[in-house]
VOGUTI-19409 format. One record per residue: x, y, z of N, C-alpha, C in turn; residue number from 1. Coordinates in Angstrom, 3 decimals. Example, Ala and Ser with C-alpha at 12.3 -4.5 7.8 and 13.67 -1.06 7.14 Angstrom:
BEGIN
BALUM         nx         ny         nz        cax        cay        caz         cx         cy         cz   resi
BALUM     13.190     -5.690      7.800     12.300     -4.500      7.800     13.200     -3.300      7.800      1
BALUM     12.850     -2.250      7.080     13.670     -1.060      7.140     12.900      0.030      7.870      2
//
This chain:
BEGIN
BALUM         nx         ny         nz        cax        cay        caz         cx         cy         cz   resi
BALUM    -44.904     18.426    160.302    -43.518     18.197    160.725    -42.655     19.372    160.256      1
BALUM    -41.895     19.910    161.174    -41.067     21.076    160.857    -39.619     20.651    160.770      2
BALUM    -38.990     21.010    159.674    -37.574     20.689    159.514    -36.712     21.755    160.157      3
BALUM    -35.711     21.296    160.835    -34.788     22.232    161.461    -33.794     22.735    160.425      4
BALUM    -33.638     24.044    160.394    -32.695     24.640    159.435    -31.269     24.333    159.865      5
BALUM    -30.474     23.964    158.915    -29.063     23.716    159.212    -28.222     24.776    158.546      6
BALUM    -27.210     25.196    159.257    -26.313     26.218    158.706    -25.419     25.608    157.638      7
BALUM    -25.191     26.351    156.581    -24.259     25.837    155.565    -22.862     25.727    156.137      8
BALUM    -22.175     24.683    155.724    -20.824     24.487    156.226    -19.903     25.579    155.707      9
BALUM    -19.027     26.037    156.566    -18.086     27.088    156.179    -16.686     26.521    156.173     10
BALUM    -15.880     26.973    155.220    -14.495     26.542    155.154    -13.602     27.384    156.065     11
BALUM    -14.128     28.443    156.655    -13.337     29.300    157.524    -13.311     28.710    158.926     12
BALUM    -12.181     28.140    159.302    -12.076     27.508    160.612    -12.045     28.568    161.702     13
BALUM    -12.577     28.257    162.897    -12.532     29.223    163.991    -11.104     29.447    164.444     14
BALUM    -10.794     30.615    164.996     -9.433     30.892    165.444     -8.998     29.922    166.536     15
BALUM     -7.746     29.490    166.475     -7.221     28.543    167.454     -6.875     29.285    168.733     16
BALUM     -7.363     28.761    169.854     -7.039     29.349    171.147     -5.785     28.675    171.686     17
BALUM     -4.820     29.480    172.079     -3.530     28.970    172.513     -3.444     29.013    174.029     18
BALUM     -3.101     27.875    174.637     -2.912     27.827    176.082     -1.512     28.325    176.406     19
BALUM     -1.420     29.306    177.268     -0.118     29.848    177.626     -0.180     30.387    179.052     20
BALUM      0.994     30.674    179.613      1.068     31.136    180.995      0.600     32.583    181.108     21
BALUM      0.283     32.966    182.324     -0.169     34.329    182.584      0.919     35.342    182.257     22
BALUM      2.174     34.920    182.387      3.294     35.824    182.100      3.254     36.306    180.658     23
BALUM      2.854     35.427    179.746      2.846     35.750    178.324      1.577     36.472    177.912     24
BALUM      0.476     36.159    178.555     -0.820     36.694    178.139     -0.839     38.217    178.071     25
BALUM     -0.158     38.867    178.989     -0.152     40.333    178.993      0.545     40.905    177.769     26
BALUM      1.471     40.144    177.187      2.185     40.599    175.989      1.402     40.283    174.710     27
BALUM      0.602     39.231    174.757     -0.076     38.777    173.547     -1.248     39.647    173.148     28
BALUM     -1.736     40.460    174.040     -2.906     41.281    173.724     -2.628     42.298    172.619     29
BALUM     -1.359     42.542    172.327     -0.992     43.496    171.275     -0.893     42.831    169.901     30
BALUM     -1.092     41.504    169.844     -0.919     40.779    168.589     -2.214     40.071    168.199     31
BALUM     -2.325     39.749    166.904     -3.574     39.198    166.367     -3.526     37.698    166.107     32
BALUM     -2.404     37.200    165.582     -2.315     35.800    165.160     -0.960     35.233    165.545     33
BALUM     -0.813     33.934    165.366      0.461     33.297    165.679      0.704     32.127    164.737     34
BALUM      1.984     31.769    164.608      2.370     30.567    163.874      3.219     29.693    164.788     35
BALUM      3.092     28.404    164.588      3.810     27.429    165.407      5.125     27.070    164.732     36
BALUM      6.204     27.056    165.527      7.536     26.751    164.999      8.145     25.629    165.833     37
BALUM      8.728     24.647    165.165      9.356     23.525    165.856     10.847     23.502    165.566     38
BALUM     11.614     22.882    166.486     13.051     22.707    166.239     13.370     21.288    165.785     39
BALUM     12.359     20.433    165.724     12.564     19.042    165.297     12.187     18.898    163.826     40
BALUM     13.122     18.503    162.969     12.841     18.420    161.538     11.713     17.464    161.190     41
BALUM     11.625     16.329    161.879     10.557     15.380    161.579     10.736     14.766    160.200     42
BALUM      9.621     14.501    159.533      9.666     13.815    158.232      9.265     14.726    157.077     43
BALUM      9.411     16.033    157.256      9.024     16.963    156.195      9.895     16.753    154.956     44
BALUM      9.287     16.854    153.781     10.002     16.588    152.532     10.113     17.802    151.626     45
BALUM      9.102     18.641    151.608      9.014     19.661    150.567      9.249     21.056    151.147     46
BALUM     10.503     21.464    151.184     10.815     22.814    151.677     10.688     23.804    150.526     47
BALUM      9.778     24.758    150.670      9.526     25.691    149.571     10.134     27.069    149.814     48
BALUM     10.749     27.281    150.985     11.368     28.578    151.238     11.761     28.735    152.687     49
BALUM     12.373     29.856    152.991     12.707     30.166    154.378     12.710     31.677    154.569     50
BALUM     12.644     32.092    155.827     12.690     33.514    156.150     13.392     33.702    157.489     51
BALUM     13.782     34.936    157.758     14.574     35.232    158.952     13.747     35.971    159.998     52
BALUM     14.091     35.709    161.255     13.555     36.448    162.397     14.745     37.010    163.157     53
BALUM     14.717     38.282    163.474     15.784     38.913    164.246     15.242     39.205    165.642     54
BALUM     15.807     38.519    166.640     15.352     38.676    168.019     16.006     39.880    168.680     55
BALUM     15.317     40.447    169.647     15.901     41.527    170.436     16.926     40.974    171.426     56
BALUM     16.720     39.737    171.877     17.624     39.081    172.826     18.143     37.784    172.217     57
BALUM     19.262     37.289    172.751     19.840     36.053    172.242     18.913     34.890    172.553     58
BALUM     18.675     34.072    171.553     17.804     32.910    171.705     18.617     31.736    172.238     59
BALUM     18.072     31.025    173.202     18.745     29.834    173.723     17.805     28.635    173.672     60
BALUM     17.327     28.378    172.463     16.472     27.212    172.248     17.203     25.928    172.639     61
BALUM     16.432     24.908    172.944     16.965     23.556    173.057     16.204     22.697    172.058     62
BALUM     16.765     21.534    171.756     16.100     20.649    170.796     14.731     20.212    171.300     63
BALUM     13.846     19.908    170.354     12.476     19.476    170.653     11.651     20.572    171.310     64
BALUM     12.045     21.813    171.095     11.262     22.934    171.609     10.204     23.331    170.584     65
BALUM      9.039     23.690    171.076      7.989     24.247    170.225      7.811     25.705    170.608     66
BALUM      7.955     26.590    169.637      7.845     28.028    169.890      6.659     28.585    169.115     67
BALUM      6.257     29.795    169.509      5.116     30.451    168.870      5.503     31.889    168.537     68
BALUM      5.305     32.239    167.271      5.598     33.595    166.814      4.280     34.341    166.637     69
BALUM      4.089     35.388    167.420      2.864     36.187    167.354      3.140     37.454    166.548     70
BALUM      2.176     37.852    165.729      2.369     38.994    164.838      1.058     39.739    164.667     71
BALUM      1.154     40.901    164.038     -0.043     41.701    163.771      0.120     42.428    162.450     72
BALUM     -0.986     42.944    161.955     -0.993     43.635    160.670     -0.321     44.991    160.786     73
BALUM      0.293     45.437    159.681      0.917     46.763    159.590      2.037     46.951    160.601     74
BALUM      2.761     45.882    160.906      3.878     45.995    161.838      4.845     44.845    161.599     75
BALUM      6.146     45.144    161.675      7.157     44.086    161.571      7.553     43.561    162.946     76
BALUM      7.012     44.163    163.994      7.320     43.731    165.354      6.513     42.486    165.689     77
BALUM      7.164     41.508    166.274      6.500     40.268    166.646      7.025     39.801    167.999     78
BALUM      6.451     38.727    168.502      6.853     38.170    169.794      7.044     36.669    169.646     79
BALUM      8.215     36.191    170.048      8.510     34.765    170.012      8.622     34.253    171.445     80
BALUM      7.895     33.201    171.771      7.997     32.631    173.112      7.957     31.111    173.049     81
BALUM      8.510     30.473    174.074      8.563     29.026    174.151      8.674     28.604    175.616     82
BALUM      8.462     27.331    175.868      8.553     26.777    177.213      9.675     25.753    177.279     83
BALUM     10.379     25.742    178.409     11.406     24.736    178.651     11.122     24.044    179.977     84
BALUM     11.545     22.802    180.080     11.385     22.039    181.322     12.766     21.804    181.913     85
BALUM     12.977     22.296    183.142     14.290     22.148    183.770     14.434     20.770    184.410     86
BALUM     15.546     20.582    185.110     15.825     19.270    185.708     14.784     18.871    186.742     87
BALUM     14.147     19.857    187.351     13.125     19.556    188.349     11.745     19.395    187.746     88
BALUM     11.693     19.189    186.428     10.423     19.031    185.696      9.504     20.241    185.849     89
BALUM     10.097     21.392    186.031      9.317     22.621    186.124      9.382     23.362    184.786     90
BALUM      8.240     23.877    184.385      8.183     24.624    183.135      8.678     26.047    183.340     91
BALUM      9.484     26.481    182.392      9.988     27.844    182.428      9.667     28.510    181.097     92
BALUM      9.034     29.662    181.153      8.643     30.376    179.941      9.715     31.394    179.574     93
BALUM     10.105     31.393    178.314     11.067     32.375    177.813     10.463     33.069    176.600     94
BALUM     10.820     34.317    176.414     10.280     35.041    175.261     11.211     36.169    174.867     95
BALUM     11.019     36.641    173.652     11.774     37.784    173.148     10.954     38.460    172.057     96
BALUM     10.978     39.766    172.046     10.391     40.480    170.915     11.328     40.323    169.724     97
BALUM     10.777     40.442    168.538     11.558     40.170    167.333     11.062     41.022    166.179     98
BALUM     11.871     41.055    165.127     11.498     41.720    163.881     11.377     40.671    162.785     99
BALUM     10.261     40.706    162.089     10.024     39.771    160.984      9.526     40.564    159.785    100
BALUM     10.262     40.500    158.671      9.941     41.301    157.491      8.978     40.613    156.527    101
BALUM      8.521     39.424    156.870      7.590     38.708    155.988      6.245     39.432    155.980    102
BALUM      5.638     39.651    154.820      4.345     40.345    154.752      3.277     39.657    155.604    103
BALUM      2.353     40.464    156.087      1.307     39.970    156.978      0.470     38.872    156.324    104
BALUM      0.105     39.051    155.052     -0.760     38.054    154.412     -0.067     36.704    154.273    105
BALUM      1.275     36.718    154.130      2.019     35.464    154.045      2.054     34.775    155.410    106
BALUM      2.348     35.540    156.460      2.336     34.969    157.809      0.956     34.418    158.154    107
BALUM     -0.064     35.153    157.749     -1.435     34.709    158.021     -1.712     33.375    157.329    108
BALUM     -1.224     33.223    156.105     -1.412     31.961    155.383     -0.657     30.819    156.061    109
BALUM      0.510     31.128    156.635      1.330     30.102    157.277      0.758     29.619    158.601    110
BALUM     -0.283     30.264    159.099     -0.902     29.807    160.347     -1.634     28.483    160.164    111
BALUM     -1.880     28.082    158.930     -2.575     26.821    158.666     -1.611     25.655    158.880    112
BALUM     -1.708     25.017    160.034     -0.781     23.940    160.383     -1.009     22.681    159.562    113
BALUM     -2.179     22.543    158.976     -2.433     21.374    158.132     -1.835     21.542    156.739    114
BALUM     -1.450     22.766    156.381     -0.886     23.040    155.059      0.623     23.268    155.100    115
BALUM      1.118     23.827    156.196      2.534     24.193    156.286      3.108     23.784    157.639    116
BALUM      4.392     23.441    157.634      5.144     23.219    158.872      6.360     24.137    158.860    117
BALUM      6.622     24.774    159.980      7.745     25.693    160.100      8.768     25.098    161.060    118
BALUM     10.019     25.008    160.598     11.089     24.396    161.372     12.203     25.414    161.571    119
BALUM     12.662     25.539    162.813     13.749     26.470    163.130     15.081     25.824    162.791    120
BALUM     16.008     26.610    162.259     17.351     26.127    161.942     18.100     25.857    163.249    121
BALUM     18.389     24.579    163.546     18.955     24.200    164.846     20.421     24.581    165.008    122
BALUM     21.098     24.963    163.942     22.503     25.360    164.069     22.634     26.787    164.577    123
BALUM     21.517     27.490    164.695     21.570     28.889    165.117     20.779     29.111    166.407    124
BALUM     20.855     28.139    167.322     20.035     28.213    168.521     20.608     29.154    169.579    125
BALUM     21.793     29.672    169.382     22.377     30.630    170.323     22.647     31.943    169.592    126
BALUM     21.645     32.463    168.951     21.828     33.634    168.106     20.594     34.512    168.144    127
BALUM     20.782     35.772    167.747     19.640     36.679    167.598     18.983     36.518    166.233    128
BALUM     19.725     35.957    165.293     19.201     35.753    163.942     18.787     34.294    163.771    129
BALUM     17.527     34.087    163.502     16.996     32.732    163.373     16.442     32.540    161.968    130
BALUM     16.787     31.414    161.369     16.269     31.070    160.042     15.135     30.057    160.203    131
BALUM     14.000     30.369    159.608     12.834     29.499    159.677     12.603     28.870    158.304    132
BALUM     12.586     27.547    158.260     12.325     26.821    157.016     10.831     26.542    156.899    133
BALUM     10.300     26.755    155.714      8.872     26.544    155.465      8.702     25.294    154.605    134
BALUM      7.972     24.333    155.143      7.681     23.087    154.427      6.196     23.032    154.091    135
BALUM      5.906     22.504    152.924      4.509     22.306    152.545      4.124     20.861    152.856    136
BALUM      2.915     20.667    153.332      2.477     19.341    153.766      2.416     18.361    152.596    137
BALUM      2.752     17.118    152.896      2.733     16.079    151.864      1.333     15.819    151.335    138
BALUM      0.311     16.102    152.166     -1.057     15.823    151.710     -1.520     16.777    150.615    139
BALUM     -0.741     17.830    150.347     -1.085     18.744    149.260     -0.519     18.284    147.922    140
BALUM      0.418     17.358    147.980      1.082     16.883    146.764      0.383     15.606    146.302    141
BALUM     -0.169     15.643    145.113     -0.934     14.504    144.594     -0.375     14.072    143.241    142
BALUM     -0.628     12.834    142.903     -0.259     12.303    141.584     -1.502     12.296    140.706    143
BALUM     -1.399     12.910    139.544     -2.534     12.996    138.628     -2.464     11.896    137.574    144
BALUM     -3.614     11.510    137.080     -3.677     10.517    136.013     -3.325     11.123    134.661    145
BALUM     -3.594     12.418    134.513     -3.233     13.138    133.292     -3.049     14.607    133.660    146
BALUM     -2.350     15.355    132.794     -1.873     16.699    133.147     -2.983     17.666    133.520    147
BALUM     -4.101     17.617    132.838     -5.169     18.588    133.084     -6.285     18.019    133.953    148
BALUM     -5.993     16.951    134.705     -7.011     16.368    135.585     -7.435     17.389    136.636    149
BALUM     -8.735     17.625    136.800     -9.188     18.634    137.769     -8.811     18.239    139.192    150
BALUM     -8.183     19.155    139.891     -7.862     18.947    141.306     -7.836     20.307    141.967    151
BALUM     -8.623     20.468    143.020     -8.745     21.767    143.666     -8.451     21.638    145.156    152
BALUM     -7.451     22.369    145.612     -7.145     22.414    147.035     -8.105     23.375    147.721    153
BALUM     -8.761     22.901    148.775     -9.764     23.719    149.453     -9.149     25.001    150.012    154
BALUM     -7.882     24.930    150.414     -7.204     26.086    150.991     -6.214     26.683    149.988    155
BALUM     -6.584     26.652    148.709     -5.637     27.060    147.668     -5.187     28.507    147.804    156
BALUM     -6.032     29.391    148.347     -5.644     30.799    148.447     -4.426     30.967    149.349    157
BALUM     -4.310     30.131    150.386     -3.150     30.205    151.279     -1.897     29.724    150.561    158
BALUM     -2.034     28.637    149.827     -0.893     28.131    149.064     -0.477     29.143    148.004    159
BALUM     -1.438     29.734    147.330     -1.139     30.737    146.305     -0.390     31.927    146.903    160
BALUM     -0.784     32.351    148.098     -0.123     33.481    148.759      1.324     33.157    149.089    161
BALUM      1.561     31.962    149.630      2.916     31.569    150.030      3.805     31.350    148.808    162
BALUM      3.289     30.683    147.786      4.076     30.435    146.569      4.400     31.752    145.866    163
BALUM      3.473     32.675    145.855      3.732     33.984    145.253      4.885     34.683    145.963    164
BALUM      4.939     34.573    147.293      5.999     35.234    148.067      7.369     34.622    147.781    165
BALUM      7.456     33.301    147.752      8.756     32.643    147.614      9.189     32.438    146.161    166
BALUM      8.234     32.353    145.227      8.583     32.051    143.838      8.131     33.117    142.846    167
BALUM      7.336     34.068    143.291      6.889     35.131    142.396      5.849     34.699    141.386    168
BALUM      5.230     33.537    141.588      4.198     33.047    140.673      2.848     33.506    141.196    169
BALUM      2.164     34.351    140.429      0.915     34.939    140.921     -0.185     34.821    139.882    170
BALUM     -1.406     34.812    140.365     -2.559     34.868    139.477     -2.622     36.227    138.801    171
BALUM     -3.069     36.240    137.571     -3.216     37.511    136.867     -4.367     38.299    137.477    172
BALUM     -4.095     39.557    137.784     -5.121     40.395    138.395     -5.797     41.249    137.328    173
BALUM     -7.098     41.296    137.391     -7.879     42.068    136.440     -8.529     43.242    137.155    174
BALUM     -8.703     44.335    136.421     -9.366     45.498    136.987    -10.828     45.226    137.267    175
BALUM    -11.412     46.045    138.101    -12.807     45.851    138.481    -13.749     45.945    137.282    176
BALUM    -13.349     46.714    136.277    -14.230     46.885    135.127    -13.948     45.850    134.033    177
BALUM    -13.099     44.857    134.336    -12.814     43.839    133.321    -14.090     43.068    132.983    178
BALUM    -14.809     42.649    134.008    -16.130     42.045    133.806    -17.126     42.903    134.568    179
BALUM    -17.879     43.672    133.826    -18.812     44.608    134.451    -20.222     44.040    134.347    180
BALUM    -21.200     44.910    134.215    -22.586     44.474    134.132    -22.804     43.595    132.901    181
BALUM    -23.755     42.687    133.023    -23.966     41.683    131.979    -24.391     42.291    130.647    182
BALUM    -25.042     43.447    130.684    -25.559     44.004    129.434    -24.535     44.860    128.698    183
BALUM    -23.323     44.917    129.182    -22.305     45.733    128.529    -21.592     44.918    127.455    184
BALUM    -22.345     44.496    126.456    -21.771     43.704    125.368    -20.806     44.539    124.543    185
BALUM    -21.067     45.845    124.476    -20.202     46.714    123.677    -18.763     46.674    124.170    186
BALUM    -18.581     46.451    125.472    -17.220     46.386    126.006    -16.485     45.168    125.460    187
BALUM    -17.221     44.086    125.275    -16.613     42.892    124.697    -16.171     43.172    123.267    188
BALUM    -17.048     43.814    122.497    -16.699     44.160    121.118    -15.506     45.115    121.073    189
BALUM    -15.474     46.024    122.026    -14.372     46.992    122.064    -13.046     46.295    122.347    190
BALUM    -13.075     45.306    123.264    -11.856     44.554    123.564    -11.363     43.796    122.335    191
BALUM    -12.305     43.197    121.608    -11.932     42.472    120.387    -11.339     43.425    119.353    192
BALUM    -11.955     44.584    119.224    -11.477     45.581    118.266    -10.077     46.054    118.624    193
BALUM     -9.820     46.238    119.915     -8.506     46.709    120.348     -7.420     45.662    120.119    194
BALUM     -7.830     44.386    120.095     -6.858     43.326    119.850     -6.463     43.241    118.371    195
BALUM     -7.277     43.801    117.510     -7.019     43.719    116.076     -5.931     44.694    115.674    196
BALUM     -4.941     44.184    114.966     -3.839     45.006    114.481     -3.912     45.053    112.953    197
BALUM     -4.304     46.198    112.385     -4.451     46.277    110.918     -3.134     46.097    110.178    198
BALUM     -2.006     46.293    110.879     -0.699     46.175    110.227     -0.140     44.753    110.279    199
BALUM     -0.799     43.884    111.024     -0.299     42.515    111.142     -0.641     41.718    109.884    200
BALUM      0.369     41.100    109.330      0.175     40.285    108.132      0.135     38.813    108.540    201
BALUM     -0.913     38.131    108.162     -1.038     36.721    108.502     -1.194     35.910    107.223    202
BALUM     -0.859     34.623    107.339     -1.018     33.737    106.189     -2.495     33.535    105.881    203
BALUM     -2.783     33.282    104.629     -4.168     33.029    104.234     -4.634     31.728    104.885    204
BALUM     -5.668     31.831    105.689     -6.127     30.659    106.435     -7.402     30.063    105.858    205
BALUM     -8.021     30.741    104.916     -9.265     30.227    104.332     -8.993     29.645    102.943    206
BALUM     -9.807     28.702    102.566     -9.656     28.055    101.259    -10.049     29.041    100.160    207
BALUM     -9.328     29.043     99.024     -9.647     29.990     97.930    -11.080     29.876     97.432    208
BALUM    -11.669     28.692     97.559    -13.034     28.501     97.058    -14.093     28.912     98.071    209
BALUM    -13.637     29.294     99.260    -14.599     29.640    100.305    -15.215     31.002    100.031    210
BALUM    -16.534     31.051    100.003    -17.260     32.310     99.810    -18.298     32.408    100.924    211
BALUM    -18.386     33.505    101.636    -17.563     34.712    101.498    -16.191     34.547    102.157    212
BALUM    -15.309     35.484    101.872    -13.971     35.477    102.436    -14.014     35.918    103.900    213
BALUM    -13.012     35.437    104.649    -12.896     35.890    106.036    -12.446     37.340    106.067    214
BALUM    -12.969     38.083    107.003    -12.494     39.447    107.198    -11.121     39.405    107.859    215
BALUM    -10.435     40.557    107.823     -9.065     40.585    108.338     -8.994     40.166    109.804    216
BALUM     -9.910     40.709    110.625     -9.851     40.383    112.048    -10.195     38.907    112.292    217
BALUM    -11.038     38.329    111.408    -11.359     36.910    111.521    -10.145     36.053    111.159    218
BALUM     -9.420     36.488    110.133     -8.207     35.764    109.741     -7.182     35.777    110.865    219
BALUM     -7.044     36.944    111.507     -6.107     37.035    112.628     -6.517     36.110    113.764    220
BALUM     -7.832     36.044    114.029     -8.319     35.191    115.113     -8.042     33.720    114.822    221
BALUM     -8.311     33.290    113.590     -8.064     31.900    113.213     -6.570     31.603    113.244    222
BALUM     -5.774     32.549    112.757     -4.323     32.385    112.768     -3.813     32.233    114.200    223
BALUM     -4.370     33.019    115.117     -3.981     32.930    116.531     -4.313     31.550    117.103    224
BALUM     -5.487     31.018    116.773     -5.876     29.695    117.266     -4.961     28.610    116.712    225
BALUM     -4.593     28.741    115.443     -3.692     27.757    114.842     -2.316     27.796    115.500    226
BALUM     -1.847     29.005    115.843     -0.561     29.126    116.525     -0.610     28.466    117.891    227
BALUM     -1.742     28.653    118.607     -1.894     28.038    119.928     -1.858     26.519    119.822    228
BALUM     -2.558     25.982    118.835     -2.564     24.535    118.640     -1.170     24.029    118.284    229
BALUM     -0.480     24.787    117.450      0.866     24.397    117.051      1.809     24.407    118.245    230
BALUM      1.675     25.451    119.093      2.527     25.552    120.277      2.250     24.405    121.246    231
BALUM      0.953     24.062    121.396      0.581     22.969    122.297      1.155     21.645    121.808    232
BALUM      1.064     21.404    120.498      1.612     20.169    119.943      3.124     20.136    120.070    233
BALUM      3.755     21.306    119.881      5.207     21.387    119.992      5.652     21.080    121.412    234
BALUM      4.918     21.634    122.388      5.246     21.389    123.792      5.084     19.910    124.125    235
BALUM      4.050     19.301    123.560      3.808     17.886    123.825      4.921     17.043    123.220    236
BALUM      5.361     17.430    122.015      6.427     16.682    121.353      7.742     16.819    122.104    237
BALUM      7.990     17.995    122.665      9.247     18.239    123.359      9.165     17.866    124.834    238
BALUM      8.044     17.270    125.261      7.852     16.832    126.639      8.016     17.993    127.621    239
BALUM      7.485     19.133    127.270      7.528     20.280    128.165      6.330     20.244    129.097    240
BALUM      6.354     21.153    130.096      5.275     21.176    131.079      3.943     21.536    130.444    241
BALUM      2.897     21.026    131.046      1.554     21.439    130.655      1.414     22.927    130.947    242
BALUM      0.636     23.621    130.118      0.536     25.080    130.220     -0.032     25.533    131.566    243
BALUM     -0.766     24.664    132.269     -1.360     25.039    133.549     -0.377     24.951    134.709    244
BALUM      0.815     24.364    134.469      1.728     24.089    135.572      3.023     24.897    135.468    245
BALUM      3.570     25.202    136.650      4.885     25.833    136.752      5.765     24.949    137.630    246
BALUM      7.057     24.988    137.391      7.982     24.179    138.183      8.433     24.948    139.421    247
BALUM      8.367     24.282    140.573      8.922     24.826    141.809     10.179     24.030    142.118    248
BALUM     11.350     24.662    142.013     12.613     23.983    142.283     12.925     24.105    143.775    249
BALUM     12.988     22.978    144.461     13.227     22.948    145.895     14.721     22.920    146.182    250
BALUM     15.068     23.224    147.439     16.476     23.357    147.810     17.230     22.033    147.748    251
BALUM     16.526     20.904    147.844     17.197     19.606    147.801     17.398     19.099    146.375    252
BALUM     17.059     19.935    145.394     17.235     19.555    144.002     16.002     18.956    143.359    253
BALUM     15.011     18.601    144.153     13.775     18.059    143.594     12.879     19.197    143.116    254
BALUM     11.789     18.852    142.476     10.883     19.891    141.996      9.436     19.420    142.079    255
BALUM      8.553     20.390    142.249      7.118     20.145    142.258      6.500     20.853    141.065    256
BALUM      5.411     20.305    140.573      4.664     20.954    139.502      3.453     21.634    140.131    257
BALUM      3.448     22.949    140.016      2.473     23.770    140.737      1.353     24.229    139.808    258
BALUM      0.129     23.899    140.179     -1.064     24.336    139.445     -1.542     25.631    140.091    259
BALUM     -1.369     26.745    139.409     -1.611     28.046    140.020     -3.074     28.248    140.394    260
BALUM     -3.983     27.653    139.637     -5.406     27.837    139.931     -5.912     26.840    140.969    261
BALUM     -5.310     25.656    140.999     -5.760     24.637    141.948     -5.034     24.669    143.271    262
BALUM     -3.871     25.368    143.337     -3.126     25.422    144.587     -2.403     24.116    144.873    263
BALUM     -1.548     23.654    143.940     -0.786     22.402    143.951     -1.631     21.239    143.486    264
//
């Protein structure tokens, strides 16, 4: 009996194919990706930011319109188009080229419709300047049983990219040689040595009867651990945030606790 090989599941979803009129297709060949924008607020709760689009022509959106912003890498030029239905129930396609200063990687992250919803500011529907509100999906916000409970968002890299853009909270970046070949133990020793400050005076952390005595760098290491424990206890006593979380203050006055490694 021969077992059929199965492909491992991939988290990279296939690109979404967009149905559009022939009039638009000739313009879209110059762009790589798109994001969906709605004029209906719906039930979105968590607005984490907004950005502007400057159209080449005056926009005349109507309510309940769904628009699509197409963009490409290394360019601020984009294309916004939408469909309207007139009194005769005929569809009419409208479009305008636009300028969008949002970085490409952020726009690319916003293409995930299951993670983000984009809503157009309806008070500016007769303008060249359009404000787009970015909402994060409610399914990304969870209640934990305790502060350090493991929770990992499968699409955390997209959330991390968007939060970094709007709030400046980013993962620490390390150089390529930070973790090199496994046999380079000397680099680890060198890092420890560089952390040692011979001029730093620390309290005696070892018992007088302890033999042998701790070396200076060992005393500094123990002193550092004691400070960390003290800081953690102090934070707990003062009801401060867990060290893994940062506060995201939303425009409505509410706030989310953001886990930078888990992606909310």
